[in-house]
N, C-alpha and C positions, 0 to 999 in steps of 0.2 A: 535458614529453611522461608522459601519464599511462597506466600498464601496464594497470592495471584500473579498471571502469565499474559501479559499483553502482546499480541502479535498482529503483525502488520500484513496483508492481503498480495499484493502484486510483489512479486520477487523475493516473497518471504514463506508462502503458503506454495508458493507454483511458479515458475519462470514464465512473464509475460512476452519475450520474446517467441517463444512458441506459437502462439496464438495472434500476435500483436498484426502480422500483413494481413491476416483474414480478416480478424476484428475491425480492422480500421480500414479496410481497402477503399472502401466509399469516401471517407472523410481523407484519408490520403490525395487519393485522387481528385477531389475538391480542391485541395490546398494546391497542387501540383497545378490547376488550372490557373492560379491568381498570383502564384508567387514565383522567384527565381528558382533553381536548381539548389545554390547553396541555402536558401532559407528553406525549400522544402525539406531539404535532408535534414538539416539542423532542427527544424521545428517536430520532424517525425520521432527523431531521436528524444527529443523533450516531452514529447506525449506519452513515452512510456512511464514517466514519473511525476507529470505537470499536469493540471487538469487545461482543458482549451484555453479556457477565458485567459489564464496567465502565458500560454504559448502566445495568442493572439496578441496581445498587450505587448509582449517581450520584440515579436518580429512586426509588429506594426500592420497586423491582417486590415485590410479594407472593409468598413462596415457591410457590403456584402456579405464576405467570408467569413467575418464574425457571425453575423445572422443565422447563416446557414450553417456553418460549422456548429453553433453550438445547440442549434435545432435538432442537428445527426445525431449529436451527443447525447442530447436527452433521451431520443427515444432508439439508443442502441441496447442491444439485448444479444448475448452471444449463445448460441446455441449450438456450438462446434464440441466438439470432445476435448477434453481437460484432464491432467492430473497432475496431484502433488509432487513434490519432491519427493522422491525415495526418502529419504532420511527425515524429512519432515511426519512420516509416518511413524518415526520413533517416540513423537513429541505425545502421542496418545495414552503415552503409558505414566504419561505426568500425572501425579495428583492433585496438583494446585487446580486453583480456579483459572480457566481459559477463557481470554476473552478477543474479538478480532475488532480491530479498528482502522476500516479502511476507508480513505477519503477518496471521492468521487460522485461519479453519477447514479443515485439509486438504482434505477433500472436495468444498469449495465454489471455495478456490482453485486447485485443479488441476481444477476444470472450466471455469473462467473461463481458466486458459491454454491449456487444450484449445480452447475455444470463440475464442480470440485469434487463434491459431495463432503462439505466440511463442515456443514451447521451444526450436526450433533457436537460436533469437538468443543463449542463453545457454550459458557455460559449466558452469553448475551454477545449482541453483533451491535456495534455502531458504527454508522457511515454518514460522516460528515459531506454534506452535498453542498458542493459552491456554487451551485445554480439555487438552492434554497436558504443557504443561511452564510453567516460569515464565522461559524462554529470552528473553529482550530483542532486539532488533536490534542493541543493543551488542554483545551476549554472539555474536550471530552474524557482525560484522563483526570484533571480533576474531579470530572463528575462521577467516575467509577470509583475514587478515592471517598468521594463523600458519601454516595451512597452506598458503598458497601462494608464503609468503615476501616479503612486499610489506613494502615500510617506507610507512607513512601517507601520507607525498608521494608514492604511485606511484599513489595512488587516489582517486577521485572518487563521491560518493554524490549520485544525482540522486532527487530525488523531490518531493512537492508539498504535505509537511507540515513546518513548522516547530519541531514538537513532539514527533514522532516521529521519522525517519530522519534528519532535518535534525538536530536534537539529540543521537541519537546517535551520528553522527559528529564530530560536535564533540568529543566526550566523548574521543574516539579521536585528537583532531587530525587530523580527515581532511577534506579541503577539501569543500565542498557547493554545489551548485547546485540553487537552489530553483525548477521549473518548476511556473508558477502562471499557466496559462491562464484562468482566472476573474479576475484580477486583484485576488486576497483579500488580499494581502500584502505588506509594505512589502521594498525590495529588500535593504536593511541585515540582514533576517534570516538570511542565509545568503552566501559568498565571492560567488557568480555566481548572476543573476539574469535568469530570461528569461519569457515568454510562447511560446516558439515554439522546437523544436528545433534551425533552422536555428542561430541562436546558440552553441547546443555545438559544431557542427559547426566554426563558426568560431572558439573558444575553443581547439578541438583539433589544429587544421593544425599 
């Protein structure tokens, strides 16, 4: 029996593509002004899973674009309507302690949490912000283990990204649950795999 569940936010609690064009409209327009069409398309796709600074370095954005883009990201606040995945609502029946760990810009991530109405689902929420520190998800997971005196075997990390929260959990020998509603990845990339949270409910019975 797991004592704690650690959730990611984007594409784990809700689908980011449902709001990305609206949320990033000004940022996308700025990037388009400074880059080729190929770079623009790839950068916009990467922004769904990667902080702006890393995307900027990956595609060698010029100094002006880096400065203006980061300034825009730090001030982003999403006011639009948002809904969690329908099957995410099933997780509210689970009795384990729940934590939310979402890397990103603090103001934007807090706005999404508010619009989703999920703040009360979690015992504690952590937002490692790349603009404020070098804190990684591994660091945050370790902090949760220490602060709440969990053993790695007591915890399950739930997320959509094998290269982010899933990899971070593996570094600490925490079991992983890959939520892959888009069916993008191999089930072999995590300890448990599903495209619907009903599987998680059965797993934790």
